[in-house]
C-alpha positions as a printed NumPy array, in Angstrom:
array([[ 11.47 ,   4.853,  -3.109],
       [  8.51 ,   6.068,  -1.112],
       [  9.052,   9.609,   0.184],
       [  5.495,  10.747,   0.796],
       [  3.965,   9.533,   3.005],
       [  7.009,   8.888,   5.142],
       [  8.019,   5.393,   6.157],
       [  7.86 ,   6.428,   9.821],
       [  4.238,   7.58 ,   9.575],
       [  3.27 ,   4.404,   7.721],
       [  5.076,   2.254,  10.295],
       [  3.005,   3.86 ,  13.05 ],
       [ -0.158,   2.833,  11.194],
       [  1.051,  -0.708,  10.45 ],
       [  2.74 ,  -1.43 ,  13.759],
       [  6.093,  -2.565,  12.387],
       [  8.117,  -2.354,   9.193],
       [  7.765,  -6.025,   8.28 ],
       [  3.978,  -5.865,   8.413],
       [  4.057,  -2.586,   6.504],
       [  6.187,  -4.09 ,   3.742],
       [  3.964,  -7.164,   3.404],
       [  0.744,  -5.14 ,   3.361],
       [  1.939,  -2.557,   0.837],
       [  3.38 ,  -5.239,  -1.45 ],
       [  0.162,  -7.268,  -1.327],
       [ -1.962,  -4.216,  -2.141],
       [  0.376,  -3.154,  -4.968],
       [  0.135,  -6.659,  -6.448],
       [ -3.66 ,  -6.444,  -6.292],
       [ -3.567,  -3.045,  -8.007],
       [ -1.266,  -4.419, -10.743],
       [ -3.749,  -7.225, -11.424],
       [ -6.623,  -4.732, -11.656],
       [ -4.617,  -2.601, -14.081],
       [ -3.868,  -5.671, -16.215],
       [ -7.591,  -6.485, -16.333],
       [ -8.442,  -2.867, -17.267],
       [-10.494,  -2.442, -14.086],
       [ -8.628,   0.695, -12.938],
       [ -6.103,   3.192, -14.247],
       [ -3.391,   4.607, -12.01 ],
       [ -0.836,   7.248, -12.874],
       [  2.455,   6.563, -11.164],
       [  3.73 ,   3.519,  -9.322],
       [  1.337,   1.123,  -7.659],
       [  3.574,   0.794,  -4.596],
       [  3.311,   4.552,  -3.994],
       [ -0.436,   4.45 ,  -4.603],
       [ -0.825,   1.631,  -2.078],
       [  1.238,   3.53 ,   0.494],
       [ -0.913,   6.624,   0.028],
       [ -4.077,   4.542,   0.438],
       [ -2.761,   3.254,   3.772],
       [ -1.829,   6.763,   4.897],
       [ -5.296,   8.037,   3.944],
       [ -6.91 ,   5.127,   5.834],
       [ -8.624,   3.914,   2.647],
       [ -7.232,   0.455,   3.379],
       [ -6.315,  -1.121,   6.67 ],
       [ -4.192,  -4.009,   7.794],
       [ -5.944,  -6.979,   9.318],
       [ -3.718,  -9.527,  11.023],
       [ -4.727, -13.159,  10.779],
       [ -4.545, -15.32 ,  13.859]])
């Protein structure tokens, strides 16, 4: 469960909870692949890391048309 950053603050960044869920899951999957290929090392859960990246504006959500 993600407690920090809060779901409400992340939802404000994403626009809605569905988009937030899709974006965080996609980023976490990407991080898992990078870990498997020994490209990066992350302590903790990738889903929490992805959420923190969104909160810190290190990643952003781009909607396709």
